[in-house]
C-alpha positions in Angstrom: 115.6 116.2 219.7 113.2 118.9 218.6 109.4 118.4 218.9 107.6 118.4 215.5 106.2 121.7 214.3 102.5 122.6 214.2 101.6 122.2 217.9 100.7 118.5 217.7 102.8 116.7 220.3 103.2 112.9 220.3 103.3 111.3 223.7 106.9 110.4 223.2 107.8 114.1 223.4 106.4 114.7 226.9 109.1 115.4 229.6 110.1 112.2 231.5 109.3 112.0 235.2 112.1 112.8 237.5 113.5 115.8 235.7 116.5 115.8 233.4 117.7 112.5 232.1 120.6 111.5 229.9 120.3 111.0 226.1 120.6 107.2 226.5 117.7 107.1 229.0 115.6 109.3 226.7 116.2 107.0 223.7 115.3 104.0 225.8 112.1 105.6 226.9 111.2 106.6 223.4 111.9 103.1 222.1 109.8 101.6 224.9 106.7 103.5 223.5 107.1 101.8 220.1 105.3 98.5 219.8 106.6 95.8 217.5 103.6 93.5 217.0 103.9 90.3 215.1 102.2 90.7 211.8 100.4 87.8 210.1 99.7 88.1 206.4 98.3 85.6 204.0 97.7 85.8 200.3 94.2 86.4 199.0 95.1 85.1 195.5 97.8 85.0 192.8 98.7 86.6 189.5 98.2 84.5 186.3 100.4 86.2 183.7 102.4 85.3 180.7 105.6 86.6 182.3 107.2 83.7 184.2 110.6 85.3 184.9 111.6 88.8 186.0 113.3 89.6 182.7 110.0 89.5 180.8 108.2 91.7 183.3 108.6 95.5 182.9 109.9 97.7 185.7 106.6 99.5 185.7 103.4 98.5 183.8 103.5 99.6 180.2 100.3 101.6 179.6 100.6 101.3 175.9 100.9 97.5 175.9 98.0 95.5 174.5 97.9 92.7 177.1 95.6 91.2 179.6 96.4 89.3 182.8 94.4 87.5 185.4 94.2 87.8 189.2 92.8 84.6 190.7 91.5 85.0 194.3 91.4 82.0 196.5 88.2 79.9 196.7 86.1 79.4 199.8 86.9 82.7 201.4 83.9 84.8 200.4 86.1 87.0 198.1 83.3 87.0 195.5 81.3 89.1 197.9 84.3 91.2 198.7 84.5 92.2 195.0 81.0 93.6 195.0 80.8 97.1 193.6 84.4 97.1 192.4 83.3 96.8 188.8 82.3 100.5 188.9 86.1 101.4 189.0 88.2 101.2 185.9 91.5 101.1 187.7 92.6 99.4 190.9 95.6 99.2 193.3 97.1 95.7 193.6 99.2 95.0 196.7 101.5 92.1 196.1 104.3 90.2 197.8 107.7 89.8 196.1 108.0 86.2 197.1 111.2 85.5 195.1 113.2 87.9 197.2 114.8 86.5 200.4 116.9 89.5 201.5 116.6 93.3 201.5 119.2 96.0 200.8 119.4 99.5 202.3 120.8 100.8 199.0 119.9 99.3 195.6 120.9 99.7 192.0 117.8 100.7 190.0 117.5 99.3 186.5 116.9 102.7 185.0 119.5 105.5 184.8 123.2 105.5 185.6 124.8 102.7 187.6 124.3 104.5 191.0 122.9 103.1 194.2 119.9 104.7 195.8 118.2 104.3 199.1 115.7 101.6 198.8 112.9 103.8 200.1 113.5 106.2 197.2 112.9 103.4 194.7 110.3 100.8 193.6 112.9 98.0 194.1 111.5 94.6 195.3 114.5 94.2 197.7 112.7 95.8 200.6 112.5 95.1 204.4 109.0 93.8 203.7 108.9 92.9 200.0 105.5 94.5 199.3 104.6 95.7 195.8 102.1 98.3 194.8 100.8 98.5 191.3 98.1 100.6 189.7 96.4 98.6 186.9 93.4 98.9 184.6 90.4 96.7 185.7 88.9 95.2 182.6 86.4 92.8 184.1 85.3 90.7 187.1 83.8 87.2 186.9 83.3 85.4 190.2 86.7 85.5 192.0 88.7 86.3 188.9 89.7 89.8 187.9 90.9 90.5 184.3 93.4 93.4 184.4 95.6 95.2 182.0 99.4 95.5 181.8 101.2 94.3 185.0 104.7 94.5 186.3 104.3 91.2 188.2 105.3 87.7 187.2 103.1 84.6 187.1 102.4 83.2 190.6 103.0 86.4 192.5 100.9 86.4 195.7 98.3 89.1 196.1 97.8 90.6 199.5 95.0 93.2 198.9 93.0 95.0 196.2 91.8 98.6 196.5 90.0 101.0 194.2 92.1 103.7 192.5 90.7 107.1 193.3 91.7 109.9 190.8 90.6 112.6 193.3 93.2 111.5 195.9 95.6 109.2 194.2 96.6 111.4 191.3 99.2 114.2 191.9 100.5 115.1 188.4 102.6 118.0 189.6 104.5 116.2 192.3 108.3 115.9 192.1 109.9 112.8 190.7 113.1 113.3 192.7 116.2 111.6 191.2 114.0 110.2 188.5 113.4 113.6 186.9 116.7 113.2 184.9 116.0 109.6 184.1 112.6 110.4 182.7 114.0 113.2 180.6 116.7 110.9 179.2 114.1 108.2 178.4 112.3 110.8 176.2 115.4 111.3 174.1 116.1 109.0 171.1 118.1 105.9 171.8 121.9 106.4 171.7 122.7 103.0 170.1 121.5 100.8 167.3 121.3 97.1 167.5 122.8 95.0 164.7 122.3 91.2 164.7 124.9 88.9 163.2 123.8 86.1 160.8 124.7 83.5 163.5 122.6 85.2 166.2 119.7 85.8 163.8 119.6 82.1 162.8 119.5 81.2 166.5 116.8 83.7 167.3 114.7 82.5 164.4 115.0 78.9 165.5 113.9 79.8 169.1 110.9 81.8 167.8 109.8 79.3 165.2 110.3 76.0 167.1 109.6 77.1 170.7 107.8 80.5 170.5 110.5 82.1 172.6 111.4 85.7 171.8 113.1 87.9 174.3 114.5 90.4 171.8 112.1 93.3 172.3 113.1 93.9 175.9 116.7 93.0 175.4 117.1 95.3 172.4 115.3 98.2 174.2 117.8 97.9 177.0 120.8 97.7 174.7 119.7 100.7 172.6 119.7 102.8 175.7 122.8 101.7 177.5 124.9 98.5 176.8 127.4 99.2 179.5 127.9 96.7 182.4 125.1 97.0 184.9 124.2 94.5 187.7 120.5 95.0 187.8 120.1 95.1 184.0 122.2 91.8 184.1 124.8 93.1 181.7 128.3 91.7 182.3 131.6 92.3 180.6 133.3 89.1 179.6 136.4 90.3 177.6 137.7 93.8 176.6 134.9 94.1 174.0 132.6 91.2 174.7 129.5 91.6 176.8 126.7 89.4 177.9 123.1 90.3 178.9 121.0 87.7 180.7 117.5 87.4 179.2 115.7 85.1 181.6 116.9 81.6 180.8 118.9 82.8 177.8 122.1 84.7 177.2 122.9 87.2 174.5 126.5 88.0 173.7 127.4 91.3 172.0 130.2 93.8 171.4 130.1 97.6 171.0 131.4 99.3 167.9 130.9 103.1 168.1 127.1 103.6 168.3 126.3 100.0 167.2 125.6 97.1 169.5 126.5 94.0 167.5 124.8 90.8 168.8 127.2 88.0 168.1 125.4 84.9 169.4 122.8 83.4 171.7 123.3 80.7 174.3 121.3 79.0 177.0 121.6 80.0 180.6 122.1 76.7 182.2 124.9 74.1 181.9 124.0 70.7 180.2 124.7 68.9 183.5 122.1 71.1 185.3 119.5 70.7 182.7 119.6 66.9 182.7 119.9 66.4 186.4 116.8 65.0 188.1 115.1 67.6 190.3 115.7 70.5 188.0 112.6 69.9 185.8 111.1 73.2 186.7 113.9 75.3 185.1 112.3 77.9 182.8 112.5 76.7 179.1 114.3 73.6 180.2 113.2 71.4 177.2 114.0 74.3 174.8 117.5 74.7 176.2 118.2 71.0 175.9 117.0 71.0 172.3 118.9 74.1 171.6 122.2 72.6 172.7 121.7 69.6 170.4 120.6 71.8 167.4 123.4 74.3 167.9 126.0 71.6 168.0 125.0 70.3 164.6 
């Protein structure tokens, strides 16, 4: 091991008593200086947003989106006082907990760019050893223990761990490198490679969902397909047959084929089997009633 440069020496680099020791003993001594305290975290509030499933939530907040969300802090904790003076900032950091994730992965498949795994610490993936999220978001207003904020990349119910003011003097580094994302960002600036064509059957199904139930997942689905319709685990695109693919859109499925530079959407289907939708105990499935009604209507 080589001590860090710059002259500053951490206690772990001091020679061990007793002269020369083996590498195993040195590693044990170093590890013994590292404490592993038990950490206790508790939410201070939760997100109240329109996005109820991950599919509807962007990978990063869309600065151009005209949307507002709410952060509701817990009552009876004095958080109203904790928010004093925050209204002078127009942007904040929101520290969250990805409570839907149960496991972490050393290497993950980011949703953007080619299907290549990256080290989790080089990504914003929620599949982390400690599933902590960090989001910079516009602060639009404060009333009591409620914060009105702009576009978020979090879904409804996400626990909030902390809130901090965004400081442009220390938090903004516009010339810093984007690492492996440099090429991805450049590709995103180019025009989409594919065009989306919707069949009559699929259009009829989409119109029914939008008119009867107010369900419309096409904006995000089409944006993904225009960029790259190839199979991708994180983008939830699966190949069914030689030229039939399926993209999962929250509680719904969109089936399509690729013809040259055209992505032809063939049909729409629900994401859950009839037996699951009608089984007691599954009432909280997203769009459950709409899926049951869709199955009846689609069979007519």
